[in-house]
TORLO-292445 format. One record per residue (C-alpha): residue in one letter; y, z, x. Coordinates in steps of 0.1 Angstrom, whole numbers, padded with zeros to 4 digits, always signed. Each point is the difference from the previous one (the first is absolute). Example, Ala and Ser with C-alpha at 12.3 -4.5 7.8 and 13.67 -1.06 7.14 Angstrom:
BEGIN
A-0045+0078+0123/S+0034-0007+0014/
***
This chain:
BEGIN
M-0287+0078-0544/S-0016-0012+0033/D-0024+0024+0016/R+0012-0012+0037/P+0016+0031+0020/L+0038+0005+0001/I-0007+0007+0036/S-0014-0022+0025/P-0033+0018+0012/S+0011-0010+0039/F+0036+0021-0008/G-0002+0034+0021/R+0024+0031+0005/L+0005+0024+0026/R+0023+0032-0004/G+0015+0025+0019/K-0016+0010+0034/R-0027-0029-0006/A+0032-0024+0003/W+0013+0016+0025/R-0033+0006+0022/Q-0002-0039-0010/N+0029-0010+0017/L-0002+0024+0030/G-0038-0016+0007/L+0012-0036-0001/A+0032+0006+0019/A-0017+0020+0027/M-0027-0028+0001/S+0027-0027+0006/A+0018+0022+0026/G-0034+0002+0017/K-0003-0035+0002/V+0036-0006+0016/E+0004+0031+0022/S-0021-0012+0027/A+0022-0032+0007/L+0031+0023+0004/G+0017-0004+0035/P-0006-0027+0032/R-0035+0013+0001/G-0010-0001-0036/A-0034-0018-0011/Y+0000-0034-0017/K-0018-0002-0033/M-0020-0028-0012/V+0000-0012-0038/T-0027-0019-0013/F-0002-0016-0037/N-0015-0025-0018/R+0024-0025-0018/G-0023-0020-0021/P-0027-0014+0025/E+0023+0003+0028/R-0003+0028+0024/I+0031+0016+0013/I+0008+0017+0028/K+0033+0020+0012/V+0006+0017+0030/T+0034+0021+0000/K+0017+0034+0005/D+0026-0009-0024/S+0000+0031-0026/V+0016-0024-0030/E-0027-0021+0008/M-0026+0024-0002/L+0008+0018-0028/K+0002-0035-0018/E-0034-0012+0010/L-0014+0032-0012/Q+0008-0014-0035/V-0008+0033-0015/Q+0012-0001-0038/Y+0008+0037-0004/P+0035+0004-0006/A+0007+0026+0025/V-0012-0021+0029/M+0018-0032-0015/T+0035+0021-0002/L-0007+0009+0037/A-0006-0037+0011/E+0031-0005-0019/A+0020+0023+0017/A-0013-0013+0032/K+0009-0034-0005/L+0037+0009-0014/H+0005+0023+0032/R-0011-0028+0025/E+0025-0028-0018/E+0030+0030-0001/V-0007+0013+0035/G-0028-0019+0022/D-0019+0026+0014/G-0012+0036-0004/V-0025-0010-0031/T-0029+0018+0014/T+0021+0030+0007/M+0011+0001-0037/V-0034-0005-0011/I-0013+0031+0020/I+0027+0023-0009/I-0007-0008-0037/A-0035+0006+0001/A+0005+0033+0020/L+0027+0012-0026/L-0028-0007-0028/R-0026+0021+0020/E+0027+0028+0004/S+0010-0001-0038/E-0036+0006-0012/V-0003+0030+0025/L+0031+0016-0011/V-0010-0007-0038/D-0035+0017+0007/K+0024+0030+0017/K+0018+0001-0038/V+0030-0014+0016/H+0018-0022-0033/P+0001-0034+0004/N+0039-0002-0009/V+0007+0029+0030/I-0020-0023+0024/L+0020-0031-0007/R+0034+0022+0003/G-0013+0010+0034/Y-0006-0033+0008/Q+0030-0013-0011/A+0018+0026+0025/A-0019-0012+0026/T+0004-0032-0001/K+0040+0002-0002/E-0003+0022+0027/A-0024-0026+0023/I+0029-0027-0005/A+0025+0023+0009/V-0018+0005+0034/I-0004-0035+0006/E+0035-0006-0009/K+0012+0027+0027/T-0024-0013+0024/A+0006-0038+0001/Q+0021-0016+0022/V+0006-0034+0015/K-0019+0000+0033/G-0011-0029+0022/D-0007-0034-0014/S-0010+0003-0034/R-0016-0036-0001/K-0023+0005+0026/Q-0012+0034-0011/I-0006-0016-0036/L-0021-0029+0020/D-0020+0028+0017/V-0004+0020-0031/A-0010-0027-0024/E-0024-0015+0024/C-0017+0031+0004/G-0018-0006+0036/R-0021-0031-0018/G+0015-0023+0026/L+0009-0027-0030/L+0035-0007+0009/T+0002-0023+0036/S+0033+0005+0018/E+0010-0037-0014/L-0007+0013-0036/R+0019+0029+0005/A+0031-0016+0013/A-0005-0025-0029/L+0001+0025-0024/L+0033+0016+0016/E+0017-0033+0001/A-0013-0007-0040/A+0016+0035-0007/E+0035-0010+0015/R-0002-0035-0018/A-0007+0020-0031/E+0030+0021+0000/S+0023-0004-0031/E+0028+0021-0011/G-0007+0029+0022/G-0038+0002-0008/I-0032-0023+0003/D-0008-0024-0026/L-0039-0003-0001/K+0001-0032-0017/R+0012-0017+0032/I-0030+0008+0016/R-0033-0020-0010/I-0036+0008+0015/I-0023-0029+0001/T-0033+0006+0010/K-0028-0028+0015/S-0035+0007+0015/G-0009-0018+0030/G+0015+0000+0032/S+0010+0033+0022/V+0024+0030-0008/A+0021-0016+0028/D+0007-0032-0022/S+0016+0023-0025/R+0038-0007+0004/L+0036+0002-0016/I+0016-0027-0022/R+0037+0002-0001/G-0001-0012-0039/V-0025-0009-0022/M-0036-0014+0003/V-0015-0017-0032/K-0033-0009-0003/K+0007-0039-0014/E-0003-0035+0014/R+0022-0028-0005/V-0004-0021-0031/H+0001-0031+0022/P-0018-0005+0032/S+0028-0024+0011/M+0029+0027+0000/P+0013+0015+0032/E-0020+0031+0014/E+0028+0013+0016/L+0037+0004-0007/H+0032+0017+0018/G+0030+0013-0015/V-0011-0010-0037/K+0016+0005-0033/V-0026+0014-0026/A+0002-0006-0038/M-0022+0024-0024/V-0011-0015-0036/N-0016+0009-0028/K-0005-0030-0024/T-0025-0025+0008/F+0008-0033+0022/D-0003-0023-0029/N+0020-0022-0027/K-0026+0000-0025/P-0005+0032-0016/L-0003-0018-0034/E-0018+0030-0019/L+0034+0023+0008/L+0024-0023-0015/M+0011-0012-0037/K+0006-0038-0010/G+0031-0012+0018/Q+0001+0026+0026/G-0008-0003+0039/P+0003-0032+0021/F-0019-0019-0028/H-0010+0002-0031/I-0035+0014-0012/K-0014-0034-0016/L+0000-0031+0024/D-0010-0033-0014/I-0013-0028+0025/T+0000-0035-0015/E+0000-0022+0036/A-0016+0006+0034/S+0033-0005+0011/Q+0010+0035-0012/V-0026+0018+0018/E+0014-0011+0033/K+0034+0010-0011/F-0011+0033-0016/K-0020+0008+0036/K+0031-0010+0021/Q+0022+0023-0025/E-0022+0030+0003/R+0000-0004+0038/S+0037-0003-0001/M+0002+0030-0019/N-0026+0023+0026/D+0018-0013+0029/G+0034+0015-0019/L-0016+0038+0003/V-0005-0008+0039/D+0035-0012+0000/A+0014+0032-0019/V-0022+0021+0029/E+0013-0023+0029/S+0037-0003-0013/A+0001+0043+0000/G-0012-0005+0037/A-0032+0016-0006/K-0030-0009+0028/A-0026+0024-0017/V-0011+0008-0034/F-0020+0029-0015/C-0008-0007-0036/R-0017+0025-0023/A-0016-0028-0022/K-0014-0035+0007/I+0016-0026+0021/V-0017-0034-0013/T-0011-0027+0025/P+0027-0026-0001/V+0024+0027+0005/A-0017+0015+0030/D-0008-0036+0014/E+0039-0008-0004/M+0006+0033+0020/S-0020-0006+0025/R+0016-0032+0009/R+0034+0020+0004/G-0012+0025+0023/I-0002+0030-0026/M-0027+0027+0004/A-0010+0010-0035/F-0024+0027-0014/D-0011+0005-0035/M-0019+0023-0021/V+0015+0029+0020/D-0007+0036-0015/Q+0033+0018-0012/A-0004+0026+0025/D-0002-0022+0026/M+0028-0018-0015/D+0021+0033+0000/A-0007+0006+0035/V+0012-0036+0012/A+0034+0003-0021/E+0006+0034+0016/A-0006-0008+0034/T+0019-0032-0002/G+0026+0007-0025/A-0007-0024-0024/T+0004+0002-0037/T-0032-0011-0021/I+0015-0029-0025/G-0017-0008-0033/D+0007-0040+0002/V+0004-0021+0033/K+0027-0020-0015/N+0024+0028-0003/M-0004+0005+0035/T+0031+0008+0023/S+0002+0007+0038/K+0010+0038-0011/D-0035+0004-0013/L-0017-0005+0036/G-0012+0022+0025/F-0002-0004+0035/A-0033+0001+0024/D+0005+0001+0040/A-0035-0018+0000/L-0027-0009-0026/R-0035-0011+0011/V-0033-0004-0012/E-0031+0019+0019/K-0036-0003-0004/I-0020+0036+0003/E-0040-0001-0002/N+0003-0032-0023/I+0029+0011-0020/H+0033-0012+0000/Y+0033+0021+0001/V+0036-0007-0003/V+0021+0021+0024/V+0038+0004-0010/E+0018+0015+0026/A+0030+0014-0017/P+0032+0024+0007/K-0018+0026-0022/G-0033+0015-0007/S-0034+0002+0018/T-0034-0006+0001/I-0027+0017+0019/L-0027-0018+0005/L-0036+0020+0009/R-0031-0014+0012/G-0033+0012+0009/S-0036-0002+0007/S-0010+0018-0033/L+0013+0004-0031/E-0004+0040+0000/H+0020+0002+0032/I+0026-0022-0016/D+0003+0019-0034/E+0003+0031+0022/T+0026-0013+0023/E+0019-0015-0030/R-0002+0037-0016/V+0016+0018+0031/V+0023-0028+0001/K+0013+0005-0038/N+0003+0035+0008/V+0024-0001+0031/V+0023-0024-0018/R+0000+0028-0029/L+0005+0024+0027/F+0030-0020+0015/R+0018-0003-0034/N-0003+0041-0003/A+0014+0003+0032/K+0028-0022-0005/K+0009+0025-0029/D-0009+0031+0023/A-0009-0001+0036/R-0006+0037+0004/T-0035+0009+0013/V-0018+0030+0002/P-0028+0009+0027/G-0036-0017-0007/G-0033+0009-0001/A-0001+0026-0030/A+0028+0019+0022/I+0023+0000-0031/F-0027+0013-0021/M-0006+0030+0020/Q+0037+0009+0002/I+0000-0005-0035/A-0029+0023-0008/A+0015+0031+0025/R+0032-0001-0020/L-0019+0001-0030/K-0020+0030+0008/E+0034+0018+0005/Y+0017-0014-0031/A-0031+0012-0020/L+0011+0035+0010/T+0033-0001-0017/F-0017-0003-0036/Q-0012+0029-0020/G-0023-0016-0024/R-0032-0018+0004/E+0018-0032+0008/Q-0003+0015+0036/V-0035-0007+0000/A+0002-0037-0012/I+0028-0007+0028/E-0026+0015+0027/A-0027-0023-0014/F+0027-0029+0006/A+0004+0011+0034/G-0036-0002+0009/V-0005-0037-0019/L+0025-0013+0026/E-0017+0017+0025/E-0032-0023-0011/V+0022-0029+0012/A-0003+0013+0037/G-0038+0010-0007/S-0006-0036-0008/L+0013-0015+0030/I-0019+0028+0021/R-0034-0012-0017/N+0009-0037+0005/Y+0007+0008+0038/G-0034+0017+0004/L+0020+0030+0011/S-0011+0038-0011/W+0013+0007-0034/S-0004+0038+0007/K+0018+0003+0034/T+0026-0030-0007/L+0017+0011-0032/P+0006+0035+0011/E+0015-0011+0031/L+0025-0025-0018/R+0012+0030-0022/S+0002+0020+0027/Y+0026-0026+0018/H+0019-0004-0033/A+0002+0036-0005/K+0020+0002+0031/G+0021-0023-0011/L-0013-0033+0018/H+0002-0021-0030/T-0007-0034+0021/M-0033+0011+0006/G-0031-0024-0014/I-0032-0014+0001/A-0009-0028+0023/A-0030-0010+0018/G-0001+0029+0026/G+0009+0026-0024/C+0030+0018-0008/T+0030-0019+0014/D+0037-0003-0001/M+0004-0032-0019/D+0038-0008+0011/K-0016-0002+0037/L-0023-0023-0013/G+0028-0018-0017/I-0017+0001-0034/R+0018+0006-0031/E+0003-0015-0033/L+0026-0005-0028/A+0012+0030-0019/S-0002-0019-0032/T-0038-0004+0009/P-0013+0036-0004/R+0026+0009-0026/A-0008-0026-0024/A-0040+0010+0005/I+0008+0035-0006/R+0021-0008-0031/R-0024-0024-0014/A-0030+0020+0004/Y+0019+0027-0018/D+0007-0022-0031/V-0037-0011+0001/T-0013+0031+0002/T+0022+0015-0027/L-0010-0027-0022/L-0036+0005+0001/L-0001+0037+0001/R+0019-0005-0036/V-0028-0016-0013/D-0021+0023-0020/E-0020-0023-0022/Y-0015-0035+0007/F-0011-0026-0025/Y-0025-0030+0014/V-0021-0031-0012/R-0028-0004+0026/E+0000-0037+0012/I-0024-0019+0018/A+0015-0010+0035/M+0005-0037+0008/V+0001+0004+0036/H-0023+0022+0018/K+0016+0016+0031/Q-0008+0023+0031/V+0016+0015+0028/
***
């Protein structure tokens, strides 16, 4: 028998409270990294790490980016990072709030366990509090004002990233992406290109693809053009794919006289011209091909004034097909006019030595983001994507609630009353949940540079009197409706529900097995 140990020496295990406290410590650490980024006056974070010999620096206040870049391999933090990513994709906003709530719930759970409150009792209390919190949101939510303008203000969060032109572009892109009562996110593409200024960002009513014409003599601009989408290579010689006797000619070719060479070339040209004839007879003046367009075919296309692009990515093919209404076909010889799409205009542009083709079409939109630095462009791109997700959610449910943590203070005030209806120790857990929601307002107070000990009691007093639109702004306790600061009701609702789900998952872990690994990338925040 081998003397090797059955279990690796790098294997480890944590049980019971040790596993809990490990989860708590790392979750609290993660929350501490993102808490100061909450709100319009939230701080940016600089993340530096080595990627091989290259030194990478990122400046951001996006919670998902921060948690991802921490590169902590511990499952609790990875679970938190995944929850943050899912929340942003589903909701588009409120990620920092969710992380703060999760960390605070875990801290309160440890305090309650030390007071001999059973974990199942804590979870029952948290569950009851979550249901009541969602009920308060549903009761408070209402359609008030222009929800899309409110979304732009909330998503930008005072960073000044969205110019008036970019705001108008987002609103129009959302309108063009409407489909069957909702917003189809596939119809809104975002392209970033460093260089120039933010003012150079613009909306393209159609699709923009990073691609150059296959022949320089092809037209640079066409109007009112029919578009063909082809998957197969524009060539007559796929010999390796055909058996003997199949295809335009046999695999074996015997040439015995010099005159046969010219005859062969003439026949080959005729067959290549036949491919272009198929395109032209269908009525197409522009071709997007997933595969290669051989040089003889490209030459003939240029002579006939057809604009063509080859080796186009599948995602770009799908986008052009969706925008123009074209059907992608496998063999150009089977092309008919019914397969073609329509573009109002098609032109080639050169931006910072990179060629792009712009397809102006009835459907779809592309937002081109420009900027002087990669960090600024990346941050703007994240905000734009969040806005688009929020627009999608607003189309489903346009109801809003007061911003500035007002809704969380209202829920906290209600939960303190609700807790008194319980006879058991669930009452303590519900009260703890109320205190956790107040921490969202507390984080805003600290980030605004206000006095926590003075402002939070004042805010509690307002809500105790029923003034539930009072929240936190730069001047302290302020009526959010007077400032026009409101957020979609779906944002706090999803944040509270997901915070409860993640907390429940982590609190049910009583044993943790791990294998120590050497970090591949070293990161600092």
